N, C-alpha and C positions, 0 to 999 in steps of 0.2 A: 626337498625344496619347499620353502615356506610359501603358502598361497597368499596372493594379494587380497586386500579387503575390497571387494567389488561393489561399487555403488552405481546406481542409476538415478537420474534426476528427472522428475516430472514437473514441467512448468510451461507457461505460455505468456508471461508478462516481461516486458523489457527491464523492469527494475530488479528482476531476479538474476540478470546476467552477471552482476558482481559475485554472486554465490558460485555460479558455474566457473567463472574465471579463477576464483580462489581454489576450487577443487582441482582445476587443471594445473594451476601453478604448483600445487602441492602434491601432484601425482608422483608416486615413487617414494614419498616420505613416509616415515613410520607414523601410523595413525595414532598410537598411544602418546607418542612424544608431541605431535602437533596438537592433539586434544588438550593436553596439559598446558601447553603454551597458550592456547586460546583461553583456557580457564583462568590462568594466572593473569592474563591481560584484562579479562573481564573483571576480575577481583580488583585490579589496580584502578579501573575506571568506575568502581562502585556499581557495576552492573549485576554482580552476584554477591549477595550478602552472606550466604551460607558457606561454610568451609567444607571442602571435600577432603576427607582424611586420606593420606597416602596409603594407609593400610587397605582401603577399599580398592584403590587403583591397582595395587600390587596383586590383587586376586584375579585380575582380568587375564583372559587367555588371548591377548592381542600382541604378544611380543613379536616385534619385527614384521607385523602385518603392514604391508605397504599399500597406500591408497591407489585405487584404480577406478577411473570413471569409465564404465563400460558403454553406456549409451544414454541418450536423452529421449524422452517422450514428450511431445508437445501437440498443441492443437494444429490442424491443417491451416495453410494460408487461406484467406477468404477473398471473395470478390466484392468490390465496391464500384458500382457503375461500370461493370465490365473490366475493371482494372484489378489485377492481383495485388492484394495487400499482404506483404510477407509477415508471417508471425516472427517477431524479433528473436525469440529463443530458437526457433527452428532455423532462422537465417544464421544465427551465431553458430549453431551446430554445423551447418553446411560450410560456413566460412573457415571453420577450424577442424574440419574433417572428423567430427565426432559422429559416430553412428546415431541415426535418427529414425524415430518412428512417429508418424502423425496420424493416429487413428481418429476417424470421425466419432466412433463410439467404442471407447476402450474396452468396455466389459464384454463386447461381442468380438472385437478384432484382436484382442491380446494373444489369441492362439497363433497369430503370425509371428510373434516373437516370444512364445512361451518358453522355448528352450533357453533363451537368454535370461528370462526372468528367473528361472529355476537355479541359475548359477550365481545369483546375487547374494551378497551378505546383507544389503540394506538398500532401501529406496528413500530418497528425500523428495517430498512433495512440497511445492511452493507456488501458490497462485496458478494452479493447473487449469481449473475450469470445468472439470468433469468429476462426477461421483465415481469412486473406485470401489469395486466389489470386494467382498471378503476373500474371494478366491485369489485375487491378485495380491491382496495384503498378506496372504499366508505364504507366498512364494519365498521371500528372502529369509535367511536364517535368523536375522535380528529384526525382522519386521519393517515397518514403514514409519518414518517420522515426518511431521508436518510443520512448516513455517507458517505461523498465523499471526498477523500484526494487530493483535488486540490483547487486552488482559482478560483472557477467558476465565469464566464463562460469559463475559460480556461480548456482544457483537459476534456471535456465531453467524456464519453465512458469507455471502459473496462480496460485501462492501464494508468491511470493518474500518478501512482507512477513511473512506468518505463519511461514514457514520460518526466517527470520532470528531472530525472537523465540523460537520454540520451541527453537532450538538455542542460545539464550543469546548470540548474537553481540553484540559490543560495537561493531563498526563495519560499515558497508556503504557503498553508493554509489548514486546515481541515474545510470543509464546512458542516454544518448541515443545511439541507433544507427540506421544505415540498415537498413530492414526488408527481409528477403527472405521467400521462401515457407515456410521452415522455422521451427521454434519458437525464437525468440529467438537466432538464430545469426548475425545480420547483423554487419557491420563496425561498430566502435565509433567514434563521433564524439567523445564526451567522457564521462568519468566524474567525478561530483561527490561528494566524500567526505561521509559523514554518520555522526555518532557517536550510537549508540543508548543512551538512558538506561536504567539498570538497572530502572526501574519503568515504563517506557513501555508503554502498552497499544496494541492494534492500531489502534483508532480514531485515537489521537493520532499514531501512527507514519505511518499512511496520509495523514492530513491534512498532516503536516509534509512528506512527500515530494511531495504534490500542490502545496503552496506553493513548494517548491524548483523544481518544474517550471514554475510560473507566473513565476518570476524568471529562467528560463534558456531558455525555448522559442525565443525569437528568436535567441539565440546559437547554439542547436542548428541552426536553419534556416540561419544563416550558414555554419556548418561543413559542412552538407550541400551547399550551393551550391558551396563551395570543393572539396568532394569530387567532385561531379558534373562540375565543370569541370577536374578533374585538377590542381588547384593545391595542395591539401592533402589527400591521400588519407586516408580513414578507416582505422582499424587493425583488421586481421582478428583474430577471437577465436582462442584456442587451444582447438580443439574437444576435444582429448584431456583437458583439465582441466574439462570441463563437468560440472556436477551439475544434477539435475532435481528439481522439486517438482510435486506432483499436486493435482488438484481434491480438496477435502475432502468426506468423507462423514459421515453422522450417527454412525457407529460410531467415528469418530476422536475423539469426545468422551470416551471411556473412559480413565481412568487407574487405576493399581493402586498405592496407597501402600505396600503391603508390599514391592514390588520396584522402586519408583521414588522417588528422593529428593525432598525438599520443593522444592529448587531446580528440578528437572525439572518438577514439577507446577505450580509458580508460573509458569514460562516457558510451559508449555502453556496455562494459564489466560489469560495476557495475550495470547498469540498467537491463541487460538481463542474469545475472548470474544464476538465477534459471531456466529460460527458455527464449529463446531457446539456450542461450550460445553465445559465440563469436568465430568465425572460420575464418581462413585465408587459402588461397591456397598457400602452401609453396613450393617454388622452391627448397630450400635446402633439405627438407625432401621428396619432390616429392609426396605430398599428402595433403589432407585437415588436418589442425592442429587446435585443439581446444585450445584456451588460457584459462587455468584453473585459474591461479593466476597472477596478475600483480600489480605493485606498484604505477605507476603514469607516467606522461608525462614529458619529459625533452628535453633540447637541449644539445649538446656536451659540451658546456662551463659550464653547471651546474653540470655535473656528473664527469668531469675530474679534477684531482688535481695533484700536482707534484709527488705524490706517485703512480699514475695510469699509466698503460701501456696497449696498445691494444694487446690482445693475439689472436684475430681472427676477421676478417672482410670480408664480401662479400657484394653483392648488397642488401641482405635482413637482415642480422644479424650483430651485433657488440657486441663483448665480451671484457670486460675490467677487468683487475686484479688490485686490490688496496691493499695497505698495511696499516692496522690500528692496532696500538699498537703491531707491529711486526708480525701480523697475516695476511696472504694473503687471499683474498676472490675474487670470480668472480661475476660480474654482467653482465647480458645479456640483450641486447636491440634489439627491433624490429625497423627497419628503416621505418619511415613513411613520409608522405607528408611534403614538405617544411623543410626538414632536421630535423624534430622532431623525438624523440626517445621514445619508450614505454618500460619501464623496465618490462620484463617478467620473472616470477619466475618458473612457472610450465606450461607444455603443455600436451595435450593428443593426442596420435596418433590414427590412424584409427583402429589399432588392439587392442585398449584398453590399451596399455602401457602408463604409466604416466612417464614423463621425467622431473626431477627437474634440472634446469639449474645450481644450486649452486654447483653441483658436476659433471657437464657435460663438456667434452672437445670436441670442434668442430674438425672434421677431414677434411682436405682440399681435 
């Protein structure tokens, strides 16, 4: 009897669920056949520029190995003001009767499922949230591969998605790599290019990168098998070119319009929308104000037209009324560095009140 190709997935983020769903849907299918299908689809989408010679694939010892998802490892649920906040990956495993382990510290608690680890062919790690020891990496026959949403060696670390948006990057990549014990320093299996929309927010970006992973995980597994069998070695990173990104803190929410451009603050907003948000110290409202929704960065010449007139202006805010098809509407702008303007739609005050500028009248 041919043994199944046994996989475990380590993850803790909601946007990785499409990868888990793809593995589940394809359980029982021939791994080599599915891998080549994903590769061919990636080539047709211009995601993979290099050609994978059939002669290499023919050397693989994967014939009739069927995919099997053995278990999921995820972060434990957490408490928020005495309420349990379910880890979305762990909840997905429970809802679909997938064996689940939720260690607080995996490198100490892995012994609870060490027997299962020893039976694996491969582990897929994607936004897990804990450093994994070499001891665990050595268990699977074909090692561990990692889904990392940046063009490594750029943005190694915990926040590559946020960092790309905050810096206004126009392109990035999803990197599948062989995992080692260091932070995102493993050899690269493949990098799949991704164009970042100028208005893309963090939730959309994360979901899109998760979906890209769901369409390519089997291909990445194929490349790792080729790598481990020394048929097609993975590509080492240039460690001298590495850049790093850190965990976000609450204080990272603060922006200063007097010294930062509207473009900078807009990119900050779309990057940190989920956490920690974007806040200014407002002189008009005499408190910290959270920017909940904004539309983009402008200069006065771009947003004024013959039908526009200024209805309010001070050192911090500018409100303009325009007439479109006989209907008047207000737009409110935050004044930023170098005479740039950030169109702000909605703010949150310290008392929890949400203020929508579309119907707001500034009082002098």
